[in-house]
Structure formats: C-alpha cells, structure tokens
N, CA, C and O atoms as a GROMACS GRO file, in nm:
protein
  284
    1MET      N    1  -0.621  -3.221  -4.236
    1MET     CA    2  -0.709  -3.148  -4.332
    1MET      C    3  -0.690  -3.020  -4.258
    1MET      O    4  -0.682  -3.003  -4.137
    2THR      N    5  -0.683  -2.918  -4.376
    2THR     CA    6  -0.726  -2.808  -4.347
    2THR      C    7  -0.865  -2.763  -4.365
    2THR      O    8  -0.919  -2.777  -4.476
    3ASN      N    9  -0.925  -2.714  -4.270
    3ASN     CA   10  -1.071  -2.637  -4.273
    3ASN      C   11  -1.072  -2.519  -4.390
    3ASN      O   12  -0.979  -2.439  -4.381
    4SER      N   13  -1.156  -2.501  -4.485
    4SER     CA   14  -1.187  -2.393  -4.584
    4SER      C   15  -1.204  -2.256  -4.510
    4SER      O   16  -1.147  -2.149  -4.535
    5THR      N   17  -1.280  -2.280  -4.428
    5THR     CA   18  -1.333  -2.158  -4.306
    5THR      C   19  -1.205  -2.101  -4.254
    5THR      O   20  -1.207  -1.982  -4.222
    6GLU      N   21  -1.116  -2.155  -4.242
    6GLU     CA   22  -1.010  -2.063  -4.136
    6GLU      C   23  -0.962  -1.947  -4.213
    6GLU      O   24  -0.929  -1.928  -4.330
    7VAL      N   25  -0.973  -1.858  -4.080
    7VAL     CA   26  -0.877  -1.689  -4.098
    7VAL      C   27  -0.759  -1.709  -4.141
    7VAL      O   28  -0.692  -1.795  -4.084
    8PRO      N   29  -0.718  -1.657  -4.220
    8PRO     CA   30  -0.543  -1.637  -4.191
    8PRO      C   31  -0.526  -1.560  -4.093
    8PRO      O   32  -0.600  -1.476  -4.044
    9ALA      N   33  -0.357  -1.614  -4.051
    9ALA     CA   34  -0.308  -1.544  -4.000
    9ALA      C   35  -0.255  -1.384  -3.940
    9ALA      O   36  -0.142  -1.340  -3.963
   10LYS      N   37  -0.365  -1.306  -3.858
   10LYS     CA   38  -0.277  -1.187  -3.875
   10LYS      C   39  -0.160  -1.148  -3.859
   10LYS      O   40  -0.137  -1.027  -3.855
   11ARG      N   41  -0.084  -1.221  -3.849
   11ARG     CA   42   0.056  -1.171  -3.849
   11ARG      C   43   0.117  -1.211  -3.993
   11ARG      O   44   0.239  -1.229  -3.993
   12HIS      N   45   0.067  -1.224  -4.083
   12HIS     CA   46   0.090  -1.230  -4.217
   12HIS      C   47  -0.027  -1.180  -4.254
   12HIS      O   48  -0.079  -1.255  -4.336
   13ASP      N   49  -0.099  -1.077  -4.228
   13ASP     CA   50  -0.181  -0.972  -4.300
   13ASP      C   51  -0.072  -0.813  -4.278
   13ASP      O   52   0.009  -0.787  -4.189
   14PRO      N   53  -0.104  -0.751  -4.372
   14PRO     CA   54   0.008  -0.602  -4.380
   14PRO      C   55  -0.094  -0.497  -4.291
   14PRO      O   56  -0.074  -0.382  -4.251
   15ASN      N   57  -0.183  -0.563  -4.282
   15ASN     CA   58  -0.286  -0.438  -4.181
   15ASN      C   59  -0.280  -0.459  -4.048
   15ASN      O   60  -0.363  -0.416  -3.968
   16TYR      N   61  -0.166  -0.537  -4.016
   16TYR     CA   62  -0.134  -0.548  -3.867
   16TYR      C   63  -0.012  -0.559  -3.806
   16TYR      O   64   0.051  -0.651  -3.858
   17ILE      N   65   0.051  -0.504  -3.715
   17ILE     CA   66   0.160  -0.528  -3.665
   17ILE      C   67   0.167  -0.593  -3.504
   17ILE      O   68   0.076  -0.566  -3.425
   18GLN      N   69   0.280  -0.676  -3.463
   18GLN     CA   70   0.254  -0.737  -3.333
   18GLN      C   71   0.313  -0.628  -3.245
   18GLN      O   72   0.357  -0.531  -3.308
   19LEU      N   73   0.321  -0.626  -3.141
   19LEU     CA   74   0.335  -0.520  -3.009
   19LEU      C   75   0.402  -0.604  -2.936
   19LEU      O   76   0.392  -0.714  -2.990
   20SER      N   77   0.475  -0.612  -2.826
   20SER     CA   78   0.512  -0.661  -2.680
   20SER      C   79   0.558  -0.593  -2.580
   20SER      O   80   0.648  -0.519  -2.618
   21GLY      N   81   0.543  -0.586  -2.500
   21GLY     CA   82   0.573  -0.513  -2.420
   21GLY      C   83   0.569  -0.617  -2.231
   21GLY      O   84   0.508  -0.720  -2.202
   22ASP      N   85   0.663  -0.527  -2.144
   22ASP     CA   86   0.642  -0.650  -2.036
   22ASP      C   87   0.529  -0.558  -1.904
   22ASP      O   88   0.524  -0.440  -1.871
   23VAL      N   89   0.475  -0.645  -1.872
   23VAL     CA   90   0.342  -0.534  -1.791
   23VAL      C   91   0.370  -0.653  -1.649
   23VAL      O   92   0.410  -0.768  -1.666
   24ARG      N   93   0.337  -0.589  -1.507
   24ARG     CA   94   0.301  -0.620  -1.379
   24ARG      C   95   0.239  -0.737  -1.390
   24ARG      O   96   0.134  -0.723  -1.454
   25LYS      N   97   0.268  -0.901  -1.338
   25LYS     CA   98   0.230  -1.023  -1.329
   25LYS      C   99   0.082  -1.020  -1.324
   25LYS      O  100   0.017  -1.064  -1.418
   26GLU      N  101   0.017  -0.964  -1.201
   26GLU     CA  102  -0.093  -0.911  -1.126
   26GLU      C  103  -0.180  -0.879  -1.280
   26GLU      O  104  -0.245  -0.965  -1.339
   27LEU      N  105  -0.168  -0.764  -1.316
   27LEU     CA  106  -0.242  -0.650  -1.413
   27LEU      C  107  -0.265  -0.737  -1.564
   27LEU      O  108  -0.363  -0.715  -1.635
   28GLY      N  109  -0.161  -0.833  -1.597
   28GLY     CA  110  -0.152  -0.903  -1.749
   28GLY      C  111  -0.244  -1.043  -1.690
   28GLY      O  112  -0.307  -1.102  -1.778
   29LEU      N  113  -0.254  -1.088  -1.576
   29LEU     CA  114  -0.336  -1.195  -1.534
   29LEU      C  115  -0.484  -1.161  -1.522
   29LEU      O  116  -0.568  -1.243  -1.561
   30GLN      N  117  -0.513  -1.066  -1.478
   30GLN     CA  118  -0.606  -0.982  -1.464
   30GLN      C  119  -0.675  -0.947  -1.648
   30GLN      O  120  -0.785  -0.974  -1.697
   31PHE      N  121  -0.557  -0.880  -1.706
   31PHE     CA  122  -0.605  -0.843  -1.839
   31PHE      C  123  -0.631  -0.953  -1.943
   31PHE      O  124  -0.667  -0.923  -2.057
   32LYS      N  125  -0.608  -1.111  -1.895
   32LYS     CA  126  -0.620  -1.237  -1.937
   32LYS      C  127  -0.755  -1.288  -1.906
   32LYS      O  128  -0.832  -1.350  -1.980
   33ALA      N  129  -0.766  -1.260  -1.819
   33ALA     CA  130  -0.873  -1.314  -1.736
   33ALA      C  131  -1.030  -1.234  -1.777
   33ALA      O  132  -1.139  -1.291  -1.768
   34ALA      N  133  -1.011  -1.083  -1.826
   34ALA     CA  134  -1.119  -1.056  -1.851
   34ALA      C  135  -1.129  -1.056  -2.015
   34ALA      O  136  -1.239  -1.019  -2.057
   35CYS      N  137  -1.047  -1.088  -2.101
   35CYS     CA  138  -1.033  -1.120  -2.190
   35CYS      C  139  -1.134  -1.262  -2.223
   35CYS      O  140  -1.226  -1.258  -2.304
   36THR      N  141  -1.096  -1.394  -2.141
   36THR     CA  142  -1.148  -1.459  -2.143
   36THR      C  143  -1.316  -1.485  -2.121
   36THR      O  144  -1.404  -1.549  -2.179
   37LEU      N  145  -1.303  -1.382  -1.981
   37LEU     CA  146  -1.485  -1.361  -1.987
   37LEU      C  147  -1.545  -1.273  -2.054
   37LEU      O  148  -1.645  -1.218  -2.009
   38LYS      N  149  -1.505  -1.249  -2.152
   38LYS     CA  150  -1.551  -1.158  -2.252
   38LYS      C  151  -1.549  -1.223  -2.389
   38LYS      O  152  -1.588  -1.171  -2.494
   39GLN      N  153  -1.494  -1.355  -2.371
   39GLN     CA  154  -1.474  -1.444  -2.504
   39GLN      C  155  -1.381  -1.349  -2.640
   39GLN      O  156  -1.402  -1.372  -2.760
   40LEU      N  157  -1.269  -1.235  -2.584
   40LEU     CA  158  -1.190  -1.204  -2.692
   40LEU      C  159  -1.091  -1.242  -2.715
   40LEU      O  160  -1.019  -1.250  -2.616
   41SER      N  161  -1.054  -1.268  -2.792
   41SER     CA  162  -0.896  -1.305  -2.791
   41SER      C  163  -0.775  -1.180  -2.759
   41SER      O  164  -0.784  -1.069  -2.810
   42ILE      N  165  -0.693  -1.209  -2.691
   42ILE     CA  166  -0.594  -1.149  -2.643
   42ILE      C  167  -0.548  -0.986  -2.732
   42ILE      O  168  -0.533  -0.871  -2.691
   43GLY      N  169  -0.538  -1.049  -2.862
   43GLY     CA  170  -0.550  -0.948  -2.952
   43GLY      C  171  -0.590  -0.836  -2.945
   43GLY      O  172  -0.537  -0.726  -2.926
   44LEU      N  173  -0.758  -0.895  -2.975
   44LEU     CA  174  -0.879  -0.775  -2.959
   44LEU      C  175  -0.888  -0.693  -2.843
   44LEU      O  176  -0.904  -0.571  -2.843
   45GLY      N  177  -0.870  -0.800  -2.699
   45GLY     CA  178  -0.885  -0.696  -2.588
   45GLY      C  179  -0.740  -0.609  -2.644
   45GLY      O  180  -0.771  -0.496  -2.681
   46LEU      N  181  -0.645  -0.627  -2.653
   46LEU     CA  182  -0.567  -0.536  -2.622
   46LEU      C  183  -0.597  -0.386  -2.752
   46LEU      O  184  -0.582  -0.266  -2.727
   47GLU      N  185  -0.641  -0.448  -2.884
   47GLU     CA  186  -0.676  -0.302  -2.951
   47GLU      C  187  -0.799  -0.258  -2.897
   47GLU      O  188  -0.828  -0.145  -2.938
   48GLU      N  189  -0.885  -0.309  -2.818
   48GLU     CA  190  -0.994  -0.224  -2.748
   48GLU      C  191  -0.898  -0.114  -2.609
   48GLU      O  192  -0.912   0.000  -2.566
   49ALA      N  193  -0.816  -0.217  -2.584
   49ALA     CA  194  -0.773  -0.108  -2.444
   49ALA      C  195  -0.654  -0.028  -2.520
   49ALA      O  196  -0.647   0.066  -2.440
   50ILE      N  197  -0.574  -0.004  -2.600
   50ILE     CA  198  -0.458   0.092  -2.710
   50ILE      C  199  -0.601   0.183  -2.749
   50ILE      O  200  -0.591   0.304  -2.724
   51GLU      N  201  -0.726   0.139  -2.806
   51GLU     CA  202  -0.782   0.270  -2.846
   51GLU      C  203  -0.827   0.363  -2.748
   51GLU      O  204  -0.837   0.485  -2.764
   52MET      N  205  -0.862   0.281  -2.617
   52MET     CA  206  -0.927   0.379  -2.534
   52MET      C  207  -0.818   0.474  -2.505
   52MET      O  208  -0.838   0.596  -2.507
   53TRP      N  209  -0.707   0.424  -2.480
   53TRP     CA  210  -0.622   0.485  -2.378
   53TRP      C  211  -0.566   0.604  -2.490
   53TRP      O  212  -0.517   0.704  -2.438
   54LEU      N  213  -0.569   0.598  -2.641
   54LEU     CA  214  -0.558   0.666  -2.706
   54LEU      C  215  -0.651   0.788  -2.702
   54LEU      O  216  -0.605   0.902  -2.707
   55ARG      N  217  -0.792   0.761  -2.691
   55ARG     CA  218  -0.832   0.869  -2.674
   55ARG      C  219  -0.881   0.924  -2.533
   55ARG      O  220  -0.969   1.010  -2.530
   56ALA      N  221  -0.828   0.880  -2.424
   56ALA     CA  222  -0.804   0.925  -2.324
   56ALA      C  223  -0.683   1.047  -2.311
   56ALA      O  224  -0.675   1.144  -2.236
   57GLN      N  225  -0.573   0.982  -2.444
   57GLN     CA  226  -0.441   1.085  -2.408
   57GLN      C  227  -0.509   1.251  -2.544
   57GLN      O  228  -0.466   1.365  -2.560
   58GLN      N  229  -0.579   1.205  -2.582
   58GLN     CA  230  -0.673   1.324  -2.668
   58GLN      C  231  -0.700   1.406  -2.589
   58GLN      O  232  -0.639   1.512  -2.572
   59ALA      N  233  -0.828   1.354  -2.512
   59ALA     CA  234  -0.880   1.446  -2.521
   59ALA      C  235  -0.820   1.573  -2.410
   59ALA      O  236  -0.848   1.690  -2.437
   60PRO      N  237  -0.765   1.552  -2.327
   60PRO     CA  238  -0.680   1.672  -2.258
   60PRO      C  239  -0.668   1.780  -2.336
   60PRO      O  240  -0.727   1.887  -2.326
   61ASN      N  241  -0.546   1.725  -2.458
   61ASN     CA  242  -0.513   1.821  -2.564
   61ASN      C  243  -0.643   1.891  -2.629
   61ASN      O  244  -0.618   2.005  -2.668
   62GLN      N  245  -0.770   1.851  -2.648
   62GLN     CA  246  -0.836   1.874  -2.762
   62GLN      C  247  -0.898   2.004  -2.652
   62GLN      O  248  -0.928   2.113  -2.701
   63ASP      N  249  -0.911   1.980  -2.503
   63ASP     CA  250  -0.942   2.084  -2.432
   63ASP      C  251  -0.849   2.230  -2.446
   63ASP      O  252  -0.892   2.342  -2.472
   64LYS      N  253  -0.748   2.198  -2.425
   64LYS     CA  254  -0.641   2.280  -2.408
   64LYS      C  255  -0.621   2.385  -2.523
   64LYS      O  256  -0.602   2.506  -2.517
   65TYR      N  257  -0.631   2.301  -2.629
   65TYR     CA  258  -0.672   2.384  -2.753
   65TYR      C  259  -0.744   2.472  -2.798
   65TYR      O  260  -0.735   2.584  -2.846
   66SER      N  261  -0.845   2.371  -2.762
   66SER     CA  262  -0.991   2.449  -2.817
   66SER      C  263  -1.030   2.590  -2.728
   66SER      O  264  -1.112   2.677  -2.756
   67ASN      N  265  -0.974   2.583  -2.657
   67ASN     CA  266  -1.013   2.754  -2.565
   67ASN      C  267  -0.904   2.850  -2.621
   67ASN      O  268  -0.895   2.955  -2.557
   68LYS      N  269  -0.824   2.837  -2.719
   68LYS     CA  270  -0.708   2.928  -2.762
   68LYS      C  271  -0.751   3.051  -2.790
   68LYS      O  272  -0.706   3.152  -2.736
   69GLY      N  273  -0.856   3.050  -2.890
   69GLY     CA  274  -0.943   3.164  -2.971
   69GLY      C  275  -0.999   3.243  -2.861
   69GLY      O  276  -1.026   3.361  -2.883
   70ASP      N  277  -1.025   3.176  -2.703
   70ASP     CA  278  -1.087   3.299  -2.621
   70ASP      C  279  -1.025   3.372  -2.503
   70ASP      O  280  -1.077   3.435  -2.412
   71GLU      N  281  -0.875   3.341  -2.538
   71GLU     CA  282  -0.845   3.441  -2.466
   71GLU      C  283  -0.769   3.604  -2.527
   71GLU      O  284  -0.745   3.694  -2.447
   0.00000   0.00000   0.00000
C-alpha cells in the first residue's frame, strides 16, 4: 500500500542531478555521522557543503576584482 504523503524521489525530479565521487574513508564516515547527528539526509548535507564551498571559492575573486578601480 502506498502512502499518499510520500515525496517523489528526487532522482526523477528534473530540478536535481546526481553527483558522485570518491573521498577518503575517514572523511566520508565523518560526513555521514555529522548528517545523522543533524538528522539530515546525505543529499541535503551535500547541498549545504557544496553551497558553502562555492561561496568560499567566490569570496577571494570578489576581493581581487573589487579593488581594480582603485589602482
């Protein structure tokens, strides 16, 4: 019997893509444990981590280009 409140799988949602990669075992275990402690799915944990990483990558570039007119 199917529960009518079930959320459709993200894998079939066109707004999502699947990413994969290999990480060191210790890092992967720590990440899974942290997600479990925060009661987050691995997917949501990855989204948070990727968003934080992308913001960190943009920050140095913004500083580098923000002073261009001052030279």
